[in-house]
C-alpha positions in Angstrom: 0.0 0.0 0.0 1.4 3.4 -0.9 1.9 6.2 1.5 -0.9 8.3 0.0 -3.4 5.4 0.0 -2.8 4.6 3.6 -3.2 8.2 4.9 -6.3 8.9 6.9 -5.6 12.6 7.5 -7.6 15.5 6.2 -6.0 17.7 3.5 -3.1 20.0 4.7 -5.2 23.2 4.6 -7.6 21.7 7.1 -4.9 20.1 9.3 -3.3 23.5 9.6 -6.4 25.2 10.9 -6.1 26.5 14.5 -8.4 24.7 16.9 -10.5 26.8 19.2 -8.6 27.8 22.3 -11.9 29.0 23.8 -13.2 25.5 23.6 -9.9 24.2 25.0 -10.4 26.3 28.1 -14.1 25.3 28.3 -13.3 21.7 28.1 -11.1 22.1 31.2 -14.2 23.1 33.1 -16.6 20.4 31.8 -18.4 18.6 34.6 -17.7 21.3 37.2 -20.9 22.9 38.5 -18.9 25.6 40.4 -17.5 27.3 37.4 -18.6 30.9 36.7 -18.4 30.8 32.9 -18.0 33.9 30.8 -16.0 32.3 28.0 -18.6 32.0 25.2 -20.3 34.9 23.4 -23.7 34.0 24.7 -26.3 35.8 26.9 -27.5 34.2 30.1 -31.2 34.8 29.1 -33.3 32.4 27.2 -34.9 33.3 23.9 -38.1 35.3 24.5 -41.3 33.3 24.8 -43.0 34.9 21.8 -40.2 33.8 19.5 -40.3 30.2 20.9 -44.1 30.1 20.5 -43.7 31.0 16.8 -41.4 28.0 16.2 -43.7 25.7 18.2 -46.7 26.8 16.2 -44.9 26.1 12.9 -44.0 22.6 14.1 -47.6 22.0 15.2 -48.7 23.1 11.7 -46.4 20.4 10.2 -43.9 22.7 8.6 -41.1 20.1 8.6 -40.2 19.9 5.0 -37.5 21.3 2.7 -38.0 24.8 1.5 -36.3 27.3 -0.9 -32.5 27.4 -0.7 -32.5 31.2 -0.1 -35.2 31.0 2.6 -39.0 31.3 2.8 -40.2 34.4 0.9 -41.9 35.8 4.0 -38.6 35.9 6.0 -36.6 37.3 3.1 -39.1 40.1 2.8 -39.1 40.7 6.5 -35.3 41.0 6.6 -35.3 43.2 3.6 -37.8 45.6 5.2 -35.7 45.5 8.4 -32.5 46.5 6.5 -34.5 49.2 4.6 -35.6 50.7 7.9 -32.2 50.4 9.5 -29.9 51.2 6.6 -30.9 51.6 2.9 -33.6 50.4 0.5 -33.2 46.7 0.1 -35.1 44.1 -1.8 -35.9 40.5 -0.8 -33.9 39.4 -3.9 -30.7 40.7 -2.1 -31.3 38.5 0.9 -30.4 34.8 1.5 -31.3 33.1 4.8 -28.6 30.9 6.2 -28.1 28.2 8.9 -26.4 30.7 11.3 -24.1 33.7 10.9 -21.2 31.3 10.8 -22.6 29.6 7.8 -23.2 33.0 6.1 -19.5 33.8 6.5 -18.5 30.5 5.1 -20.9 30.7 2.1 -19.7 34.2 1.3 -16.1 33.1 1.4 -16.8 30.1 -0.8 -18.5 32.4 -3.3 -15.7 35.0 -3.4 -12.4 33.5 -2.4 -10.3 30.8 -4.0 -6.9 29.2 -3.7 -4.1 31.7 -3.7 -6.3 34.7 -3.3 -5.0 37.4 -1.0 -7.4 38.4 1.8 -6.9 41.1 4.4 -8.5 40.8 7.9 -8.6 43.4 10.7 -7.5 41.7 13.9 -7.8 40.7 16.7 -11.0 39.0 15.6 -13.2 36.0 16.1 -11.1 32.9 15.1 -13.5 31.8 12.3 -13.1 35.0 10.3 -9.3 34.3 10.1 -9.5 30.6 9.5 -12.4 30.3 7.0 -10.4 31.8 4.1 -7.5 29.4 4.9 -9.9 26.4 4.4 -10.2 27.6 0.8 -6.5 28.0 0.3 -6.4 31.8 0.5 -3.5 33.9 1.9 -4.6 35.8 5.0 -2.9 39.1 5.7 -3.6 40.6 9.2 -3.9 44.3 10.0 -3.9 44.6 13.8 -5.8 47.2 15.9 -3.7 49.1 18.4 -4.5 49.3 22.1 -4.0 51.9 24.8 -5.8 53.4 27.8 -8.4 55.0 25.5 -9.3 51.8 23.8 -8.7 50.0 20.5 -7.9 52.0 17.3 -7.5 51.2 13.6 -4.5 52.6 11.8 -6.4 53.4 8.7 -3.3 54.2 6.6 -1.9 50.8 7.5 -5.1 49.1 6.3 -5.2 51.1 3.1 -1.6 50.2 2.4 -2.4 46.5 2.9 -5.2 46.7 0.4 -2.9 46.4 -2.6 -4.1 46.0 -6.2 -5.0 42.3 -6.6 -6.3 41.8 -3.1 -9.5 39.8 -3.4 -11.3 40.8 -0.2 -11.1 42.6 3.1 -12.9 41.2 6.2 -14.1 43.7 8.8 -16.1 42.9 11.9 -17.5 46.0 13.6 -18.5 46.2 16.4 -15.7 43.8 16.9 -15.4 40.5 18.7 -13.4 40.5 21.0 -12.4 44.1 21.4 -15.7 46.0 21.0 -13.9 48.4 18.6 -16.4 50.1 16.3 -15.4 51.7 13.0 -16.5 55.3 12.2 -18.2 56.5 9.1 -15.2 58.5 7.8 -13.1 55.4 7.9 -15.8 53.4 6.2 -15.9 55.9 3.3 -12.1 55.8 2.9 -12.1 52.0 2.7 -15.1 51.8 0.4 -13.6 54.4 -2.1 -10.3 52.6 -2.1 -11.9 49.2 -2.6 -14.0 50.6 -5.5 -10.8 51.8 -7.2 -9.1 48.5 -7.0 -12.0 46.1 -7.3 -11.7 44.6 -3.8 -14.6 42.9 -2.2 -15.7 44.0 1.3 -17.0 41.3 3.6 -18.7 43.0 6.6 -19.5 40.8 9.6 -22.4 42.8 11.1 -23.3 40.4 13.9 -23.1 43.1 16.6 -24.6 46.0 14.7 -27.4 46.5 17.3 -25.1 46.2 20.3 -23.7 49.7 20.0 -23.3 52.1 22.9 -21.8 55.1 21.1 -25.0 56.9 20.1 -28.5 57.3 21.4 -30.3 54.1 22.4 -31.3 52.0 19.4 -29.1 53.6 16.9 -27.1 50.9 15.1 -23.3 51.0 14.7 -22.0 52.7 11.5 -22.0 50.3 8.6 -20.9 50.1 5.0 -24.6 49.5 4.2 -25.2 53.2 5.2 -23.0 54.5 2.4 -22.5 51.8 -0.3 -24.4 51.5 -3.6 -26.2 48.3 -4.6 -23.6 47.8 -7.3 -20.6 47.9 -4.9 -18.6 44.8 -4.2 -20.0 44.6 -0.7 -21.5 41.6 1.1 -22.8 41.5 4.7 -23.2 38.6 7.0 -25.6 38.8 9.9 -27.2 36.7 12.6 -30.2 36.4 14.8 -28.0 35.1 17.7 -26.9 38.4 19.4 -29.7 40.9 18.8 -32.6 38.6 19.5 -31.1 36.2 22.1 -31.2 33.3 19.6 -27.7 31.7 19.8 -28.9 28.1 19.7 -31.3 28.6 16.9 -28.5 28.8 14.2 -30.2 31.3 11.9 -28.5 34.1 10.0 -28.6 35.9 6.7 -26.6 37.3 3.8 -27.1 40.6 2.0 -25.4 40.6 -1.4 -25.7 42.0 -4.9 -28.5 40.2 -6.8 -26.1 38.6 -9.3 -24.0 37.2 -6.5 -27.0 35.9 -4.6 -27.9 33.5 -7.5 -24.6 31.7 -7.0 -24.9 31.7 -3.3 -28.2 29.9 -3.7 -26.3 27.1 -5.4 -23.8 27.0 -2.5 -26.6 26.8 0.1 -28.0 23.8 -1.8 -24.6 22.0 -1.6 -24.0 22.9 2.0 -27.2 22.7 4.0 -30.1 22.8 1.4 -32.1 25.3 3.5 -32.7 26.5 7.0 -35.6 24.8 8.9 -38.9 26.4 8.3 -39.9 26.5 12.0 -36.6 28.3 12.8 -37.3 30.8 10.0 -40.8 31.4 11.4 -39.2 32.3 14.7 -36.9 34.7 12.9 -39.8 36.5 11.3 -41.5 37.1 14.6 -38.2 38.1 16.2 -37.7 40.9 13.7 -41.3 42.0 13.5 -41.9 42.1 17.3 -38.4 42.1 18.7 -37.4 45.8 19.0 -38.3 45.9 22.7 -36.0 42.8 23.2 -33.1 44.7 21.5 -33.8 47.8 23.6 -33.9 45.6 26.8 -30.7 43.8 25.8 -28.8 46.9 24.9 -29.6 48.6 28.2 -28.9 45.5 30.2 -25.5 45.1 28.5 -24.7 48.7 28.9 -25.3 48.4 32.6 -23.2 45.2 32.8 -20.3 46.9 30.9 -20.5 49.9 33.2 -20.5 47.6 36.2 -17.6 45.4 35.1 -15.1 47.7 33.5 -14.4 50.0 36.5 -13.9 46.9 38.7 -11.4 45.5 36.2 -9.6 48.8 35.9 -9.2 49.0 39.7 -7.2 45.8 39.8 -3.4 45.9 39.8 -1.8 45.0 36.5 -5.0 45.1 34.5 -5.4 47.5 31.5 -8.9 47.7 30.3 -10.9 50.2 28.2 -14.7 50.5 28.0 -15.8 49.1 24.6 -18.2 51.2 22.4 -19.9 48.0 21.0 -20.5 44.3 21.3 -20.6 42.5 24.6 -17.0 41.9 25.6 -14.3 43.3 27.8 -10.9 42.6 26.1 -8.2 43.6 28.6 -4.5 43.1 29.2 -3.1 41.4 32.3 0.4 42.4 33.3 3.0 39.6 33.0 0.7 37.2 31.1 2.6 35.8 28.1 0.5 32.6 27.7 -3.2 33.6 27.9 -4.3 30.0 27.3 -2.4 28.7 30.3 -3.5 31.6 32.3 -7.2 31.0 31.6 -6.8 27.3 32.3 -5.4 28.1 35.7 -8.3 30.5 36.4 -10.7 27.5 35.8 -8.6 25.1 37.9 -7.9 27.5 40.8 -10.8 29.9 40.9 -13.6 28.2 39.0 -13.6 31.2 36.6 -14.1 30.7 32.9 -12.7 33.4 30.6 -11.5 33.3 27.0 -7.8 33.5 26.2 -6.7 36.5 24.0 -4.6 34.1 21.9 -7.8 32.6 20.6 -8.2 35.7 18.5 -4.8 35.6 16.9 -1.2 36.4 18.1 -2.2 40.0 18.4 -4.5 39.0 21.3 -1.8 37.4 23.3 -1.5 38.8 26.8 -5.2 39.7 26.8 -8.3 38.0 28.1 -11.9 38.3 26.9 -14.8 38.5 29.4 -18.3 38.2 28.0 -20.4 40.6 30.1 -23.8 39.5 28.7 -24.8 38.4 32.3 -26.6 39.5 35.4 -24.8 41.8 37.8 -24.7 39.3 40.6 -22.9 36.8 38.3 -20.5 39.5 37.2 -19.8 40.4 40.9 -19.1 36.8 41.7 -16.8 36.6 38.7 -14.9 39.7 39.7 -14.4 38.4 43.2 -12.8 35.3 41.8 -10.7 37.2 39.3 -9.5 39.6 42.0 -8.3 36.7 44.1 -6.3 35.4 41.2 -4.8 38.8 40.3 -3.8 39.6 43.9 -2.2 36.1 44.2 -0.2 36.8 41.1 0.9 40.2 42.3 2.0 38.8 45.6 4.0 36.0 44.0 
């Protein structure tokens, strides 16, 4: 038997993918009921009852069959009306429903990126956004944000210089996971105009667009969709997970030029066929009746952020800045050079579950992510555990 025929390994591009360091930390705490877990980007509230009822009613009605690859027409129309209200006039024929925001990102990358293509990603960022292009054989070039006491900042000149002619796409997640960094409209315009000149696709991960604290309540974060034309090389991935407390439902959507969407429909057929109808019915109700949920969630997270950040900042050796968006504190801990090991020790010694900064790329090493989508009493318990760990380190 030849060497090739005896190999049971996946192809090299898959073998080289970075396994989730967040999962690695979480696995260290499996089976422990005493762990205060803030490692995943997930709220501690269940999906509202009116959304759950819509799914149950759909199941009771027997809606258990395949449906259109791009989603049921009613949901596509609902999403289009939502984007029109929030951003710009949008038609249902620009919308594809997907099995999660993660799937939306993968489908868009499959549609736009191939082996050898050059892709630029603003980092630190959620691991999937960096690894997905690598699955397809693309070269990933990172442009890191800078951190200081005032927060995270983008060096716009650095990004523009990285977007050289021949670059296939740029990936931007704003508000950003893990940092909470949120791009401003002036930077959006500069990037859009540059990408227009050079034919570069913009892939916007808009998962946290409604979790924005930098304007009056309810105002979404600045977006390429506010300024781009329908003919621009812009695609947007979004999800029901964060805004409507639907993480486990695995429902998302794509906004793309009509000509691109036709081919995305083919990819959906070969990936998942379609999202379940009963989940889509829940999504329709979430959008149509869910603005009070978004308002409640935003105010709750704002309060959680404002509770957590001053307490982190008061600890010796901790450098933290209040994020303008998303639901995470991403802060530096003095002396930490292996954030994965540090977070594993927090689990073992304090029963505290945080995400290691290294999970978001080398640029995140030395940092820790804390998801503050939680009740104040849980955050207070977590801070007490973290303070014990920090003071023990400082005393050592």
